[in-house]
N, C-alpha and C positions, 0 to 999 in steps of 0.2 A: 535629511529628516529622519526623525525616529517616527517608526510606524507601529501601532501594536502588530503583535501574532496575527498574520493572515489577514490583515487588511491594507487593499489599498488606497490611496490617496483618491478621494472625492471631488468631482467638478462641484464647486459651489455657485449654485446660482440665487439670486437676490430677486425674494417676490416682493411685488408692489402693485398697486392699483397701475390701471392703465391709463387712466384719464391724465394728464400732464398740468403741473401749476401754471399760472399766467408766465411769460417769459420775462416780463419788463421789471422784475421784482428779484434782486442779486439776493443770494442766499447766503446770509448771515446769521450770527448768531441772537437771540431777542435781548443779551444781554452784554456786558463787557466781562472779558475772561478774566480770572482770577489770577494774579501772577505774586509768585511770592519765590524767593529764593534764602539759602542758608548754606552755608558754607561748611562740608565736611573735612575733616583732618584727614591726611592721609595716615595709614597704618606702615610701621615699619617690620621688617622681618622677613622671615620669608612664607613658605605654605603654612598656613595657618586656620584654626576653622573660628570664625566670627562667635562671639558669646552674642546670646541674644536672650530674653528674657522669654519663658514657656511661654510659650501660646497655645490656643485651639488651633487644630489644622485649618487653613484656608480652604474652602470650598474649589475643587477643581474646575477649571473653566472646560464647558466643553466646546465643541465646535458646530459649525451649522451647514445645515446640507441644501437640498434643491427644495425649492417652492415648486408648488403646482400652479398648472392656470388658473384663472378665476375671471368672472366677468367684472367688467370694471367698478370701480368702486370711487366716491369721492376722491377729489385731488388731496394732494399733499399738504395745501395750507388747512385740510380741515380737522389735520392729524394733531396729536401733541408735539409740543417743540422737542427737539434732539435733546442731543447729551448733555449742550452746553449753554440750555435756555433758562437756567436759576438766574438768579440776581448772584453775583460773586460774594460769596462769605470770605471772611480771614482765614488766611491761609493755614497750613499745618505747623507753621514756625512760629505762630505768636500773631500780634495782633497787625492790623495791615500797614502795607509798607508804604512809605511814600513816594512817590514817581520815579522810577529809576530807568536804567536800560531795557529794562523788560517789562516796565508796568505799559497798561494800556488804558487810554482816556477811553470816555465814553463813545465819544466819535459816532462815524456810522456804523458801528455795530452793535447800536444801543438799543435799537428797536425793530430790529428785522424778524421776520417770523424765523424759527429754525425748521430743520427739514428731519423727521423720524418717520420714514416709511415702511409702513407694515407688509409684511407678506401675505399670502392669502392667506386664511383661514385654514388650521390645519396643516400650515405647509411649516417647511423646517428653515432655517436662517442659513445663510452661504456657510458651505465647508462641512455638515454636520454628516458625523462616521456612520454609517451602515454597510450593511456585510457585504461581502462580494459573491458575485456568482459567475460561475464558470463560462469562460470565456468572454466576459466583459468586464472591463476596468470601474465602471460605473453603472450598477446593473440594476439597482433599485431607484433610481431617478423618479420622483413622482409619487412615492409609497408614502402611506399615512406616518405622520411626524410621531404620533403614539407609540407604534413598533420601536423606531427609533431611537425614542424618548427612552423607553422603557429599558433598551440596551442600554444607553449610556447612565441611566440611574443604576442598573447594575455593576457598571464600571465603576462608578463614582462610590461606591457602596464597599468594592474589593479595594479603591484606592485610599479611603479612610482607614479601612483597618491597616493597610498597608503603611502608612503614616505611623500609625498607633504602635505597630509594633517596631518599625524601625527608627523611629526618630531620636531614639533616647540612645543609640550609638553601640558600639563593639564594645564587649568586656577587655577584648584585648587593649593595652596601651599601646597606640598607635601614633607615634611621635609623626609629626608632620614634616617633610623633607622636600627638598628642590634639590637635584643634585645631578650632574653629569649623567649620560646615560653609559653604561661598562664599554662601550664602545662607539666610534662617531661613523661607524660604518654599520647596513643593514645586515642583520645574521643571515648568514646561508640559510635556506629553505628548498621546500619545493617549488620547484617552477611555476608562475600563474598558468593558470587554465588556457589553454590554446594560446601559448605565448607568440604565435606567429611562424612558427614553422610545423605546425602539423601535431605539434606533441601536446601532452596535458593531460587533464583529467577526463576528457571525452574521448581521446584518441585521435587518431587521424580522420582528418573529415575532409574528404575528396571535392567537397561541393565548391564550384568557382561561381561566387556571388556574381561575379561581372560577365560570365559567359553568355547571358541572355541580354545584357545592357542594350538599350537602344541609342540610337542616336540623339544627342540632346541630354541625354538621362546621367545623372551623376553618377560618381564610382563609391562603391564600396572600398575603402582604403582598408577597415579591418573589423573584424569581429570577435568578440570574446566570451566566453560560457563564464558562467558564476562557479567559486566554489561551491561544493556540498554545506549543505543549511541544516540542522535539526529540523524534525518534522514541524515541530511548531513555529516555525520559521526564524529568518534573523532578518536584522536591519542591513541595509547598505547604503549608510550615507553619505552624502560629499560627494563631488568633483570638481576637481581641480584641473585646470590647463594652464600650461606654461609656455613658452615660445618653443621647447621641445618635446614636453613632457604631458600626457594626460594619465591621472591620477584616480585611485577609484578605492575607496573602502568597502569593505564585505564582511560580514561575519566577523573573523576573527584577524583578517588579514587587510593589509593595504600594496596594491599592487600598482605598477605602473608600464607605462606602454609609450612609444614613438608615436606621436603624433602621426607622422605618415605614414609608417608601413605597419604600426603595431608591434612592434618586436619589442620584448620587456628594456626598459630603459634600466631599471635596475633591480637587485634581487627583492621578492617579495618580504615584505615586512609582516611577521607571524608574531600576533598577541597572547600571551595566555588565558585571558578570556576575552570574551565577545565586546567587539566596539560599540559603544553605547551612545556617543556625541562626537562631534568633530565642529569644527569652526566654520562655518561655510565663506568665509574669506580667506585670503591668502595675504602674507605680507609683502611690504616692497619687495621684499627681498626671495618672494617664493616659500615661505615656510607657514606651516600650518600647524594646529594642535589636535590630538586624537584623545578622547577619553574612551578609556575600558574600566570594566565592573572589577569589582575588587575580587570575585571569586564567586561562586555559583547558587551560593547557599539563599535562604529567603532576607538575610541579612546582609548580603552585598550590596555594595554600592556605586554609583559610577563616579568614581571618586581618584581614578589612577589615570594623569595626565603624561602625556609624550610628544615631544615637538619633533616634526620632523621636516627636511628640507625638501622639497619635492623634485629640486632637478637631480639630485645625487642620491637622494634615499638615506643620506645621514641622520642618524638620530641626535637630537640634542639632549636639552636637560630634560630630566621627567622627575616629576612630583606626587605627594598624597593630597587631596582635598579632603579636611576633616570637615563631618556634619556640623551643622549649626547645633542651636538649644532643641530642647524636645519639638516634637515635632515639624522643624527645621529639616525637612528631608532631602538627603543625597539621591536617593533613590534614581531618580533620574537629574540630569542636570542639562542646561542650554550653555553652548560655548559660542563666544563673539570675538569680533577683532575689530578696533578703531585705533587705527596708526601702530602704535607700538603697545596697545593696552590689551591683553584677554582678558575676557569678564568671562566668571564663572557664575552661572545663575543657580541657586538653589532653590526650593518651595519655596521659601518666606525669606532669603537675603541672598546678597552676591557679594564674591570678592574678587579684584581686580589683580593682576599679576602684571609684570614686565615679560612680554613674550620672546622677548630676546635672552633672558636668564630665567625667568621664573621667580624672580623674587616678586612678592608680595609689596603691592602698593597702598592699597584700602580696601574699605568693606563699605559696603551698602546693606544698612541693617534697618528695623525698625526705626522710625520717627514720626513725628505728629501725632496725628488722632488715630494711635493703635495701626498704622501704615507699613504693611509689610510689602516690601518687593517681591513680585514673582513673576518678573520676564523683563527682558534685556534685549536689546537690538542692537546689533554694531554695523559699521561701515563706515561713513565718511563722520558720522556723531553717533553720538552714543545716547540710546535711548532709554528707560525706565519705568516700567509701568507697576504700580502698587496697586494692592486691597485695601481698602481703611473703614476702620471701626465695623468689621463685620458682624452683623446679626444686630448693631445699632440702628438707630434712628435716624443716624447720618449717615450709613454704608454710602461707600463710593469709593471709584477708582480715581487714581490721578495718575498723569504722565509727566514727565520729567526729564529735563536733556541734562546729561551730566557732562563734565570735564574728564575726559578720561584720564588724563595723567595725575589729576587730585581728586578725582570724585564732587566735587564742588559742585550744588546743584545751580544751572544756568538760570533756570525758569521751570514753573511748576502749573499746570495746569487741571482744574479739579472738575470732574464731571458730576452730571446730578446723579441723584439716587437711581440705583434701577438701571444704568447703562453700564455695560462691561466692555472694555477696550478687548477687541478679538484678536483683530489681525494688525499690522502695518502694512499697507499696501507699497510703499514706499517710505524708506528712510531719512532719504536728502534728494527731494525735498519730501518733509514728513507728511505723511498722510495717513489716518488712523479711520480703520474700519470698525464700529462698536455696535452693538445690538443692545436691546431694551425686551427682554422676555415678558415681561407683565404689560407690556405696552404693544407686542408683536410686533418691533420697528427695528429698522436699520439706520445708520448713519454714516455717511462719509466725509471728512474733514481735512481740510488741507490747513497745515500750522504755518505761521511764519517764521524766517531764519530764528529770530529772537525770542519766540513762544508768542504764545496769542494766534488767534484764527484768521486764517486768511478766506476761507470761504467753506460752506458745506456745499455738497451734490445737491442742485436745484430741480431737479428732474428724476422722473422715475423710469426704471430700467429694470429686466432680470439680467443683473450681471452676472457674471458666469468663471470667475478664476478659478483653478486648479488647487483646492484647499484639501492639508490631510488631517490627522486626526489633531486633536487639540486637549486631550481630556486630562492629563496629569499637568501638563504644562498650556499654557496660551501658543505658544510656537509662533511668534509674532509675524517672523518673517516665513512662516512656512507655507507661504500661498505662491505657486506658478502662473503664468498669464498675465503678469501684471507690469507693466514699464511705466516709466517716467521722466519727463526732462524737468528744466527749470520751472515751464510755466502750464505743462500738459501732463495729465494722466492718463494712460491707455488702459482701456477694462475691454475684455471680450462679454458679450451679451449670449445667453443662453439659446440655443439652436431649438427653435420649436417643430419647425417643419423646413427642409431645406436649410441653405447658408447659416451661419451666425454673422456678428457683425463686430466690428472692433469702433470703441466710441472714445473719440477723444473727447477729454472734458476741461475747460479752461480752470488752472486751480487759482485764477484771479477774482473769477464769478462764481464757479460752482456749475457753469451752463455747457451744453453741448458745443463744440466746435465745427465737429465736424464725424462722421462715420461712413465706414468703406465695408462693404462684403465680401466676404469669403467668396476667392475665386471659384472655388469646389464646394461639393453639396456637403465635405465638411465642415468641422469648426475649425476657425482661425485664432491663433493666441500670439498675444505680443511676448516676444523673447527679449529682446534689450534696444536702444536707443545706439546707434551707428553713422557716423557721420552727416547728422542731419537726418536720417530716415529712421523708420520704425522697421526693427526685424521682426518678421511674423513666422510663425510654424503652422502652415494648414495641415491638419492633422491627416491619416492615411483610413481608409476604410478597409474591410476583409479584401477587397479585390482593385483597389486604387491605390497608389504609393501618396504619399504627402511631397511637400513640397516647403521648402525656404523662399520666402518673398521678401520683398523691400518696398517700403509705404512711404512718401514724401511726406512730409509731416508740415511742411508752409505749403502757401500758396494755395489754389484753388483746386487741382487736382490731387487726389489720394488714391491712385490706382496702384494694384500693387505689382511690382515686378519680380518675375521668378528670378532666384540667384542661386538655387539650387534645383534642378527637379529631381525628386529620388525614382529609385529605378522600379520600376512596376513589378520586376522579377522576384525584390525583397519585401514585398507590401505585406507580405505574412509576417516576416521576422520583423519588421517595422512594428507593427501593429501589433505586436505580440509580446510586449514588455508587460508585467503583471504590474507594477507600477513605475513611473518614471520621472527622471528630469532629464532637462534637455541644454543645450550650450552649442551657441555660433560664435566661434572664435577662429579669427585670419581665415575665413573662408572657408573654415569645413564646420561640420555641422554632426553634433554628439550627442547620443541616446543612452542612457543607461539608467539601470534598475535602482530603486531606491528602497526595497524592501524584496526579501527572497522567501518563498513559500514553503522551500524545504519539501517539495513533492519529489519523490525519486523515479516517479513514472517518465520525466522527459528532462532534458539538459534544460537551464534554468541559463537565462540572458544575463550578461553583465552589461556588456557594454556595445556601442555600434558606432561606427564613425565613417563619415561620407565625406567627400570631397571632388573636386573636377579632375 
């Protein structure tokens, strides 16, 4: 996940009154959702810039941050309806369509109250950016929102200027091209930092991380330091784990290590400019796509694409993505994979490519009521979010599912005015978190597989997934600490005094199924679903190591069982990642940095792997 310079991701908390609504009312939107369909013809050719009408820049979407505690307020039924409460209106593609496979009848969703929970007065929404403090990944939890809001406002002004400057494109005649790399093997370069044999940027490190390991504690499999980064900091996005290789991007490099012993699997791949985006997902045959900047000037864009084989380090096709029309910026882009489709999202449009060949498949452009696609989320299905009718009386957001092969719209859901789609806590099943700044409210809604609402969260809680910055882009899938299976969403609560909890939310009703307290004084975060259990990470403190636990999701007992007790001797190391990503794969636990500070006074951490 791309982070602004020197800004770590913050743990977002959900502020809301503490009084709970009656538990016998299912959480449903008060009106049937609006459905509409419109096919989009695929476009032929290779890499190319979608042509879009010139439009004013869409306002960047700020993130949302930690709420403060407040005395109980009236319950959610006294609050305005959520984002899906308005009567259905004609969709963006013309008159209402006859009921089809995605249409929703009035039915049981027609007259139920919506759920829009306000955070406490003066508090922030979940995920708001805030400045870092030394020694803390989340130093300004609970600070007045006015200060953070001013910082965000300044960034938005800067963002607007950038869009105005860079939106017109480059004077150079850059023809889009998709071509095979010069070679199918990674170019030899300097060895990755601390490659496992004591060499690297930091020189020999005689420390044995397992020397003081106690009985029953996990083993440190390997540890890697990060490459040097500029004083302004650098992104270290993505972490991909295959059966034999752990791969990480950092600044201008992609490095690979053997999952068991940490020795380099293949030579470091060096890029001419900094890496600016990656596909969070990998293909079925372990390939990813990395984007890097076109240069170092203010006119440089994040438009250079390179396919990489995670197992061999071989470089596949490479290509250049032209920017769109005026104000449709490629200053930053989002990348995602759905099947064999690579989606590249600009600020106001998107282009899909065949990830196997780099061939262009189709464009997602402006449609309907001046709707500009501003965010995409991939995985097992492809989701698009658009901002529509900006500055107009009917200004609103829309959510669509797209056919990844053709770009055809499977279904469309319109949100009420004032509601902004901020995050996708899950893509399959689709769970959307949205906010309303005017009403100071939030909403979590689950969708049916064919579109339409399944439920909305029906109780009030201070949820706290870890969400990073989302200023120039929404970064829909930019939250850690969330997990979902077919019927349940798992979210962590905010720790106020003592341990936090993980809450299981029934996606059929929006009600709480169960909750379980962290087995330690530190917070516990969902990581993934595995074998009918929820795998969670209990965070470390300055003097206590973390642990990986397994929580049964079925039955009456949900007691955490320790899978890996991380060693106490490396608690400082574990707790010292400036900003981090975590992964649990094949019985191994991985920590990696997502942002490098550029601090030359200390050796920065890149990856840490534990196992038995």
